[in-house]
C-alpha positions in Angstrom: 0.0 0.0 0.0 1.4 3.4 -0.9 1.9 6.2 1.7 -0.9 8.2 0.2 -3.4 5.4 0.7 -2.2 4.8 4.3 -2.6 8.5 5.0 -6.1 8.5 3.4 -7.1 5.5 5.5 -5.7 7.2 8.6 -7.6 10.4 7.9 -10.8 8.4 7.2 -10.3 6.6 10.5 -9.8 9.9 12.4 -12.9 11.4 10.8 -14.9 8.3 11.6 -13.7 8.4 15.2 -14.7 12.0 15.6 -18.1 11.3 14.0 -18.7 8.4 16.3 -17.6 10.5 19.3 -20.0 13.3 18.4 -22.9 10.8 18.0 -21.9 9.2 21.4 -21.9 12.6 23.1 -25.3 13.5 21.8 -26.7 10.1 23.0 -25.0 10.4 26.4 -26.4 13.9 26.7 -30.0 12.6 26.4 -30.4 13.8 22.8 -31.1 10.4 21.3 -33.2 11.7 18.4 -30.5 14.1 17.3 -27.8 11.3 17.8 -29.8 9.0 15.5 -30.2 11.7 12.9 -26.5 12.5 12.9 -25.6 8.8 12.8 -27.8 8.3 9.8 -26.7 11.5 7.9 -23.8 10.0 5.9 -25.7 6.8 4.8 -28.8 9.0 4.1 -26.7 11.4 2.0 -25.2 8.4 0.1 -28.7 7.1 -0.7 -29.8 10.6 -1.7 -26.9 10.9 -4.1 -27.5 7.5 -5.6 -31.2 8.4 -6.2 -30.4 11.8 -7.6 -27.8 10.3 -10.0 -30.5 8.1 -11.5 -33.3 10.6 -11.6 -34.1 12.0 -15.1 -35.5 15.2 -13.6 -31.9 16.1 -12.6 -30.1 17.7 -15.5 -27.1 15.9 -16.9 -24.7 18.7 -15.8 -25.9 18.3 -12.2 -25.5 14.5 -12.3 -22.0 15.0 -13.6 -21.3 17.4 -10.7 -22.7 14.8 -8.4 -20.4 12.1 -9.8 -17.4 14.5 -9.6 -18.3 15.2 -6.0 -18.4 11.5 -5.2 -14.9 11.1 -6.8 -13.6 14.0 -4.8 -15.0 12.8 -1.5 -13.5 9.3 -2.2 -10.1 10.7 -3.2 -7.3 10.9 -0.6 -6.4 14.3 -2.1 -8.4 17.2 -0.6 -8.2 21.0 -0.8 -7.8 20.9 3.0 -6.7 17.5 4.4 -9.3 15.8 6.5 -6.8 15.4 9.3 -7.0 19.1 10.0 -9.6 19.4 12.8 -13.0 20.9 11.7 -11.7 22.7 8.7 -10.6 19.5 7.0 -14.2 18.2 6.9 -15.7 21.7 6.3 -14.4 21.9 2.7 -16.1 18.6 2.0 -19.4 19.7 3.5 -19.3 23.0 1.6 -18.8 21.2 -1.7 -21.7 18.9 -0.9 -24.0 21.9 -0.1 -22.9 23.6 -3.4 -23.8 20.6 -5.5 -27.1 20.2 -3.6 -27.8 23.8 -4.2 -27.3 23.4 -7.9 -29.6 20.4 -8.0 -32.3 22.2 -6.0 -32.1 25.2 -8.3 -32.2 23.1 -11.5 -34.7 20.4 -10.5 -36.5 21.7 -7.4 -36.5 20.8 -3.7 -39.2 18.2 -4.3 -36.7 16.0 -6.2 -34.5 15.9 -3.1 -37.5 15.1 -1.0 -38.5 12.2 -3.2 -35.1 10.6 -2.7 -34.4 11.5 1.0 -34.6 8.4 3.2 -34.1 10.2 6.5 -36.3 12.3 8.7 -38.2 15.3 7.3 -36.5 17.6 9.9 -33.0 16.6 8.7 -34.1 17.2 5.1 -35.4 20.6 6.0 -32.1 21.5 7.7 -30.2 20.2 4.6 -32.4 22.3 2.2 -32.0 25.4 4.4 -28.2 25.0 4.4 -28.1 24.4 0.6 -30.2 27.5 0.0 -27.7 29.8 1.6 
């Protein structure tokens, strides 16, 4: 395994550990519903992206942007490395929101709603964040 992949796996492990710690803190603080929503956010976003990529209502240019985003997120090379606390994951989140904003503007919020597997409250927060 090359050093780049080892670093990427290490960064992914750190990000996963921070994610799990945040979910655990929410649950320990008595905020089980929020913990459940945060724990499901990544899998829900992956299912959303898969659904949007197959939806003919989403313009081809937006589906290409979605595919490029998936490649970028899977790549070990980032604008800001994921091992940098907070900021390392923030650039990824901003790119996700920009792509979702483009999809909402091109196809409408109802398209996202049709593919969102999570809670309506989480979808509402995601749409509000993408609209900014």
